[in-house]
TORFITI-762247 format. One record per residue (C-alpha): residue in one letter; x, y, z. Coordinates in pm, 1 decimal. Layout:
# residues N
- A/X/Y/Z;
...
//
This chain:
# residues 210
- M/1211.4/1406.7/393.6;
- A/921.5/1267.5/595.8;
- L/632.5/1144.7/382.8;
- L/437.8/1033.8/690.2;
- R/451.3/1150.2/1050.2;
- V/218.1/1008.1/1317.1;
- E/235.9/1156.5/1666.0;
- D/61.0/1039.1/1983.6;
- L/-214.9/872.1/1782.9;
- T/-507.3/715.2/1968.6;
- V/-775.3/526.4/1776.0;
- R/-1074.6/329.7/1904.6;
- R/-1301.1/74.4/1740.5;
- G/-1623.2/82.9/1935.1;
- T/-1532.3/76.8/2302.8;
- R/-1190.0/-81.5/2244.5;
- T/-877.9/131.6/2225.2;
- V/-672.8/-26.0/1945.8;
- L/-390.8/229.4/1924.5;
- E/-281.7/456.9/2206.9;
- N/-24.4/735.8/2186.5;
- Y/132.8/571.0/1882.7;
- N/420.9/734.7/1694.5;
- L/562.7/659.6/1351.3;
- E/768.0/845.0/1091.4;
- I/851.8/725.4/739.8;
- G/1097.4/902.4/514.9;
- S/1179.7/883.1/147.4;
- G/1299.1/541.7/28.4;
- E/1173.2/344.5/329.0;
- C/957.8/32.0/336.2;
- V/805.7/-31.5/678.8;
- L/631.9/-362.7/742.2;
- L/363.9/-375.2/1011.8;
- I/371.3/-725.3/1153.7;
- G/188.3/-892.8/1439.3;
- E/-117.9/-1094.1/1530.4;
- N/-470.7/-1032.9/1404.8;
- G/-631.0/-756.2/1606.5;
- S/-302.7/-587.5/1692.0;
- G/-402.6/-272.9/1502.1;
- K/-225.3/-300.4/1166.4;
- S/-532.3/-234.6/951.7;
- T/-659.5/20.3/1202.6;
- L/-340.0/221.2/1166.6;
- I/-354.0/222.3/786.9;
- E/-722.9/314.5/780.2;
- A/-668.8/593.7/1032.7;
- I/-376.8/735.0/834.4;
- A/-587.9/722.3/516.3;
- G/-870.2/909.9/688.0;
- I/-1117.2/620.8/679.6;
- L/-1129.9/584.2/1059.0;
- P/-1170.2/880.3/1294.9;
- I/-896.1/940.0/1548.7;
- Q/-952.4/1024.2/1913.0;
- S/-632.9/1221.8/1961.3;
- G/-292.5/1285.7/1812.9;
- S/-191.3/1406.3/1468.7;
- I/-117.6/1265.1/1123.7;
- E/89.8/1443.6/859.6;
- L/70.2/1260.7/526.9;
- K/203.6/1373.4/191.2;
- R/-75.6/1365.2/-65.9;
- P/-173.0/1217.5/-299.1;
- F/-87.0/873.3/-166.7;
- G/-146.7/515.5/-277.0;
- L/-393.4/294.3/-92.4;
- T/-473.3/-75.6/-110.6;
- L/-736.7/-185.1/140.4;
- Q/-778.6/-540.5/257.7;
- S/-1139.7/-530.2/138.3;
- G/-1060.2/-395.9/-209.7;
- G/-1290.2/-92.9/-197.3;
- F/-1418.9/-106.9/-557.8;
- N/-1759.7/-67.1/-714.7;
- G/-1821.5/-388.6/-906.6;
- D/-1996.0/-203.0/-1191.2;
- E/-1682.9/-2.7/-1274.6;
- I/-1478.0/-88.3/-1582.7;
- V/-1116.4/-180.6/-1507.4;
- N/-966.0/79.5/-1742.6;
- E/-1200.9/350.2/-1620.5;
- R/-1112.2/277.7/-1257.6;
- L/-740.6/311.5/-1326.8;
- E/-785.5/622.3/-1540.8;
- F/-973.5/788.6/-1256.6;
- A/-706.1/683.0/-1003.5;
- A/-431.3/810.8/-1234.0;
- Q/-599.4/1149.4/-1273.6;
- A/-647.4/1177.9/-896.7;
- T/-278.6/1113.1/-832.4;
- G/-135.0/1311.9/-1121.8;
- V/2.2/1009.5/-1306.8;
- V/-31.2/959.4/-1681.5;
- E/-114.0/586.7/-1678.3;
- Q/-0.2/403.3/-1990.4;
- N/89.9/35.2/-1966.2;
- V/49.9/-65.5/-1604.6;
- L/-210.2/-333.8/-1688.6;
- Q/30.0/-490.7/-1934.5;
- H/305.3/-481.1/-1673.3;
- W/76.8/-675.3/-1437.9;
- N/-57.0/-911.1/-1707.7;
- L/-407.4/-771.8/-1676.5;
- S/-446.1/-582.9/-2005.3;
- H/-676.8/-853.2/-2144.2;
- R/-936.5/-760.8/-1879.8;
- G/-921.2/-383.3/-1924.9;
- Q/-1274.5/-355.3/-2068.1;
- D/-1433.8/-589.5/-1811.9;
- R/-1641.9/-486.5/-1515.3;
- I/-1454.0/-520.4/-1187.8;
- G/-1733.7/-734.7/-1047.3;
- H/-1664.4/-995.7/-1317.4;
- L/-1301.7/-1044.7/-1212.6;
- S/-1194.6/-1349.3/-1014.4;
- G/-1077.4/-1296.6/-658.1;
- G/-712.2/-1307.6/-760.2;
- L/-753.5/-1058.8/-1045.6;
- H/-962.0/-830.2/-826.1;
- R/-678.2/-830.6/-574.8;
- R/-422.8/-763.5/-846.2;
- L/-621.3/-456.5/-953.1;
- S/-637.6/-334.8/-593.6;
- V/-260.2/-361.4/-564.3;
- I/-208.1/-180.2/-895.7;
- Q/-423.8/107.5/-774.9;
- G/-230.1/121.8/-447.6;
- L/104.4/140.5/-625.9;
- L/-10.4/375.3/-902.7;
- P/106.5/707.2/-748.4;
- A/457.7/565.6/-707.6;
- Y/479.6/485.3/-1079.8;
- G/504.3/861.1/-1137.0;
- E/810.0/1082.9/-1100.2;
- E/716.8/1272.8/-781.5;
- V/801.7/1092.8/-458.2;
- R/492.7/934.3/-298.2;
- I/401.0/700.2/-13.9;
- C/181.1/392.3/-58.6;
- L/-28.1/235.2/218.5;
- L/-85.1/-133.8/147.4;
- D/-299.4/-360.9/365.4;
- E/-220.3/-731.2/303.9;
- P/-128.6/-664.5/-61.1;
- S/-5.3/-1018.1/-135.4;
- E/-317.3/-1188.6/1.7;
- G/-489.9/-1372.8/-284.1;
- L/-218.5/-1301.4/-541.2;
- D/-65.3/-1578.0/-751.9;
- E/307.5/-1637.4/-717.7;
- E/398.2/-1442.3/-1031.5;
- S/206.0/-1139.1/-908.5;
- V/372.6/-1159.7/-566.4;
- Q/711.4/-1151.7/-737.4;
- T/602.4/-850.6/-945.2;
- L/484.8/-677.3/-627.5;
- M/813.8/-738.9/-448.0;
- S/1025.3/-640.6/-746.7;
- D/827.9/-319.8/-801.1;
- I/845.8/-221.1/-434.3;
- S/1223.3/-259.1/-448.6;
- S/1248.8/-60.8/-771.8;
- L/1014.1/215.7/-657.7;
- R/1184.5/243.7/-319.5;
- A/1515.9/295.5/-501.7;
- R/1351.4/594.3/-674.9;
- G/1265.8/746.0/-335.4;
- H/906.1/628.6/-290.3;
- S/801.4/483.3/45.2;
- F/571.4/209.1/167.5;
- L/377.5/122.1/480.9;
- I/262.0/-238.9/450.7;
- A/47.1/-443.5/688.2;
- T/110.2/-811.7/625.4;
- H/131.6/-1165.3/757.4;
- D/335.8/-1270.1/454.9;
- N/696.2/-1331.5/554.5;
- R/806.3/-1307.7/191.3;
- L/752.7/-932.4/200.2;
- R/1022.4/-898.0/464.5;
- E/1265.0/-923.9/175.8;
- C/1144.1/-576.5/64.9;
- A/1149.4/-408.5/404.8;
- T/1391.4/-158.6/551.0;
- R/1213.6/-171.3/888.4;
- L/997.4/-424.0/1071.5;
- Q/741.3/-278.2/1309.9;
- V/539.4/-467.3/1570.4;
- L/287.7/-211.2/1689.9;
- D/348.2/-250.2/2063.1;
- E/724.7/-290.2/2036.0;
- D/1028.1/-101.4/1910.7;
- A/1101.3/-123.0/1539.4;
- S/1391.9/-325.4/1407.7;
- T/1596.6/-248.3/1098.9;
- N/1599.7/-493.6/810.8;
- E/1819.6/-536.6/504.0;
- P/1614.6/-571.0/181.8;
- T/1725.5/-856.2/-41.5;
- V/1492.8/-824.3/-341.2;
- E/1660.0/-685.5/-650.8;
- A/1504.0/-384.0/-817.9;
- G/1293.0/-476.1/-1120.3;
- D/1164.1/-285.6/-1420.4;
- A/872.2/-101.3/-1261.9;
- P/714.3/137.3/-1515.3;
- L/761.8/511.8/-1494.5;
- F/477.7/735.5/-1609.3;
//
């Protein structure tokens, strides 16, 4: 079952064509890592798939709702952490219960997002991006540099959860420079080259199920 299908996609930023006639398909249980140099189009692809960037031509079929972690975070600093996650859970049909505890962030649930440190802010962004996959229905999550700014414990939680959630049939498209995340991937994709298969090595953890 394809959760994402991109066909002949062309996207420009200003006068520069970043992606041209690009094709990608991701099925249930896959984890595709977008790798490559800065400016190669990794973030552009994720933002175009999510509907943030307009496309010039081509088509995108994406199963909704989907998870999204942007490199910039994308939060209003005045929001309360718990309220932000409750809204995200309602939007994705998940009954959120203990995800903050799972990520060691429950002690900041009543704080404003703008008062979080950079690392905790990033942790919240990752939680929101993974949230749809903590439910029972198969989802796809789009994650842009999810490990950037995370402490080592949180990176291990991220990798363990991706492995566990992928085993349940959820899928991931991840833009990253972090070689550690290759241990989660079933496919490595350089945007202007053919994809290569990869054997995940991270053991499935105890990701929550809502």
